C-alpha positions in Angstrom: 10.1 8.1 -8.9 9.7 8.9 -5.3 6.3 9.8 -3.7 5.1 11.0 -0.3 1.3 10.7 0.2 0.9 12.5 3.6 1.9 16.2 3.8 0.4 19.2 5.6 0.7 22.9 4.8 -0.1 26.2 6.6 -3.7 25.7 5.5 -3.9 23.3 8.5 -1.0 22.9 10.9 2.0 22.8 8.7 4.9 25.3 8.5 5.0 26.0 4.8 2.4 27.3 2.3 1.1 24.8 -0.3 3.2 26.5 -3.0 6.3 26.3 -0.9 5.7 22.6 0.0 5.3 21.7 -3.6 8.5 23.5 -4.6 10.5 21.9 -1.8 9.2 18.5 -2.9 10.3 19.1 -6.4 13.8 20.2 -5.3 14.0 16.8 -3.4 13.2 15.0 -6.6 9.8 13.7 -5.8 7.6 12.6 -8.7 4.3 12.9 -6.8 3.0 14.1 -3.5 -0.4 14.4 -1.8 -1.4 17.4 0.2 -3.6 16.0 3.0 -4.5 19.0 5.3 -6.7 18.4 8.3 -10.4 18.7 7.5 -9.9 21.1 4.7 -9.2 21.3 1.0 -8.4 25.0 0.9 -4.8 24.6 -0.2 -5.4 22.2 -3.0 -5.9 24.7 -5.9 -2.6 26.5 -5.1 -0.7 23.2 -4.7 -2.0 21.6 -7.9 -1.5 24.7 -10.0 2.1 25.1 -8.6 2.7 21.4 -9.4 1.6 21.8 -13.0 4.0 24.7 -13.5 7.0 22.7 -12.3 6.0 19.2 -13.4 5.3 17.7 -10.0 2.1 15.6 -9.7 0.0 16.7 -6.7 -2.7 14.3 -5.7 -5.7 16.0 -4.1 -6.2 14.7 -0.6 -7.6 15.4 2.8 -7.1 14.0 6.3 -10.2 13.8 8.5 -9.6 13.7 12.3 -12.3 11.4 13.7 -12.8 9.7 17.0 -14.0 6.1 17.7 -14.5 4.5 21.1 -12.2 7.1 22.7 -9.4 6.6 20.1 -8.1 9.1 17.6 -8.7 7.7 14.1 -7.6 9.6 11.1 -9.0 8.9 7.7 -7.2 10.0 4.5 -8.9 10.6 1.3 -7.1 10.4 -2.1 -8.0 11.7 -5.5 -11.0 13.5 -4.1 -13.2 15.9 -6.1 -12.3 18.9 -3.9 -15.1 20.9 -5.4 -17.8 18.4 -4.3 -20.6 20.4 -2.7 -21.2 18.0 0.2 -17.5 17.9 1.0 -17.2 21.7 1.0 -20.3 22.1 3.2 -19.0 19.7 5.8 -15.4 21.1 5.8 -16.9 24.6 6.3 -18.8 23.3 9.2 -15.7 21.8 10.7 -13.8 25.0 10.0 -16.4 27.1 11.9 -16.3 24.7 14.8 -12.5 24.9 15.0 -12.6 28.7 15.2 -15.2 28.5 18.0 -13.0 26.0 19.8 -9.9 28.1 19.6 -11.7 31.1 20.9 -12.8 29.1 23.9 -9.3 27.8 24.5 -7.8 31.3 24.4 -10.5 32.5 26.8 -9.5 29.7 29.3 -5.9 30.7 28.9 -6.7 34.3 29.5 -8.5 33.4 32.7 -5.4 31.9 34.1 -3.2 34.9 33.3 -1.8 33.9 29.9 -2.0 36.9 27.6 -2.5 35.7 24.0 -5.2 36.7 21.5 -7.4 34.9 19.0 -5.8 37.1 16.3 -2.4 35.8 17.1 -3.5 32.2 16.8 -5.5 32.7 13.6 -2.6 34.5 11.9 -0.8 31.1 11.8 -3.4 29.2 9.9 -3.6 30.9 6.5 -7.4 31.0 6.8 -7.6 27.2 6.9 -8.0 24.7 9.7 -7.0 26.1 13.0 -6.3 24.0 16.1 -4.4 23.4 19.3 -1.1 23.2 17.5 -1.4 26.9 16.5 -2.1 27.8 20.1 0.9 25.8 21.2 3.1 27.8 18.8 1.9 31.1 20.2 2.5 29.9 23.8 6.1 28.9 22.8 6.6 32.1 20.9 5.6 34.3 23.8 7.6 32.3 26.3 4.9 30.6 28.3 6.4 27.2 27.5 9.9 26.1 26.3 8.7 23.6 23.8 5.8 22.8 21.6 5.0 19.6 23.5 5.1 21.4 26.8 2.2 23.5 25.7 0.1 20.3 25.4 1.5 18.8 28.7 0.7 22.0 30.7 -2.4 23.4 29.1 -3.8 21.8 25.9 -4.0 18.0 26.3 -7.1 16.2 27.4 -7.8 17.0 31.1 -5.6 20.1 31.2 -6.9 23.5 32.1 -7.4 24.9 28.6 -8.6 21.7 26.9 -11.8 22.0 25.0 -13.4 19.1 23.1 -14.2 19.8 19.5 -16.7 18.8 16.9 -15.4 16.1 14.6 -16.9 13.5 12.2 -17.4 9.9 13.0 -15.2 7.6 11.0 -18.2 6.3 9.0 -19.2 9.8 8.1 -15.6 10.7 6.9 -15.5 7.5 4.8 -18.9 8.2 3.3 -17.9 11.8 2.6 -14.7 10.8 0.8 -16.6 8.2 -1.3 -19.2 10.9 -2.1 -16.4 13.0 -3.4 -15.2 10.1 -5.6 -12.2 9.6 -3.4 -10.4 6.6 -1.9 -10.6 6.4 1.9 -7.5 5.1 3.6 -6.8 4.5 7.3 -3.9 6.8 8.4 -1.0 5.6 10.6 -2.7 2.5 12.1 0.3 2.0 14.4 -0.6 5.2 16.3 -4.1 4.0 17.1 -2.7 1.3 19.4 -5.8 -0.9 18.9 -5.9 -3.3 16.1 -9.6 -4.2 16.6 -10.4 -0.6 15.5 -8.4 -1.2 12.3 -10.7 -4.2 11.5 -13.8 -2.0 12.3 -12.6 0.7 9.9 -12.2 -1.9 7.1 -15.8 -3.0 7.8 -16.9 0.6 7.6 -15.4 0.9 4.1 -11.8 2.1 4.1 -10.1 0.8 0.9 -6.5 1.1 2.0 -4.0 1.2 4.9 -1.1 3.6 5.4 1.4 0.9 6.1 4.5 2.9 5.2 4.6 5.7 7.8 7.4 7.8 9.3 6.6 6.7 12.9 6.1 3.0 12.2 9.0 0.8 13.0 10.0 -2.0 10.6 7.9 -4.6 12.3 4.8 -2.4 12.3 5.3 -1.6 8.6 5.5 -5.3 7.6 2.6 -6.1 9.9 0.3 -3.6 8.1 1.6 -4.6 4.7 0.7 -8.2 5.4 -2.7 -7.1 6.9 -3.5 -5.1 3.7 -2.5 -7.9 1.4 -4.6 -10.4 3.4 -7.6 -8.1 3.2 -7.2 -7.1 -0.4 -6.6 -3.4 0.6 -4.5 -0.7 -1.0 -1.2 0.2 0.6 -0.1 3.8 1.0 2.4 5.7 2.9 3.9 9.1 3.8 5.9 11.2 6.2 3.0 13.2 7.8 5.3 16.2 7.3 4.3 19.4 9.1 7.5 21.3 8.5 10.3 22.3 10.9 8.0 23.9 13.4 6.3 20.8 14.6 7.1 17.7 16.7 10.4 16.3 15.5 11.0 18.8 12.7 10.6 18.6 9.0 10.0 15.1 7.6 9.8 15.9 3.9 12.6 14.0 2.1 13.0 11.5 4.9 10.5 9.0 3.4 10.5 8.2 -0.3 8.2 5.6 -1.5 7.8 4.0 -5.0 5.5 5.5 -7.5 3.9 2.1 -7.8 1.7 3.0 -4.8 0.2 5.9 -6.9 -0.3 3.7 -9.9 -2.3 1.2 -7.8 -4.4 4.0 -6.4 -5.1 5.2 -9.9 -5.9 1.7 -11.1 -8.4 1.3 -8.2 -10.0 4.6 -8.9 -10.4 3.9 -12.6 -11.9 0.5 -11.8 -14.3 1.7 -9.2 -15.5 4.5 -11.5 -16.6 1.9 -14.0 -18.6 -0.1 -11.5 -22.3 0.9 -11.5 
């Protein structure tokens, strides 16, 4: 009855296609997973249809990358209507801005003698959300850096020679968009924010849950956010934030298995909220 509610695919910055991720999860005896690609819903149809064929529940999700007072704040959306017109319009806008940003990054890299092309970067994204991680993979592949993280340290991190700021939603806008699409907004990996005041602000803005169970949270952090959620009457979710073997510390799928009860509570909340006029 295991679940993982935070997984990425090649439609954003993961290593495996939606279809392959779903099949891998099934082989690992998951009962349900959620595909939560960055700022896009492009992989959900493939993932959900694959899940139906092999009897694995795939919860439609998304992860919006937002910024608040200089801090990265990620907002997850669960059980979204991924055909919602407003949602699709905004994700297309973000998609176009990501393409423009990557082209600017590649141009900066070219100017300092690094020979990579837009086409090489875009080939990694499956037509979905493209970003700095894709550039980092090309830099590593072509021998300009030894590791994925070195690409950021040398060229792509804030303040480095090829860094370009990008368009992103404000947290309130992401929350509103998820609610507009009949979804449940949840604050992702609060321990990575390193500012608990922002967590309280996100609750005030309308998040309905906290990702307390998270691969990078230690035991104390996990319990801290469980207690926080209970005290605030918030939903509790969790996941691995798996990106496959090509990212950070490798594949995380299978390394965190949570109880299906988390999904049941999300469903109960959604059913309740849909009856409230």
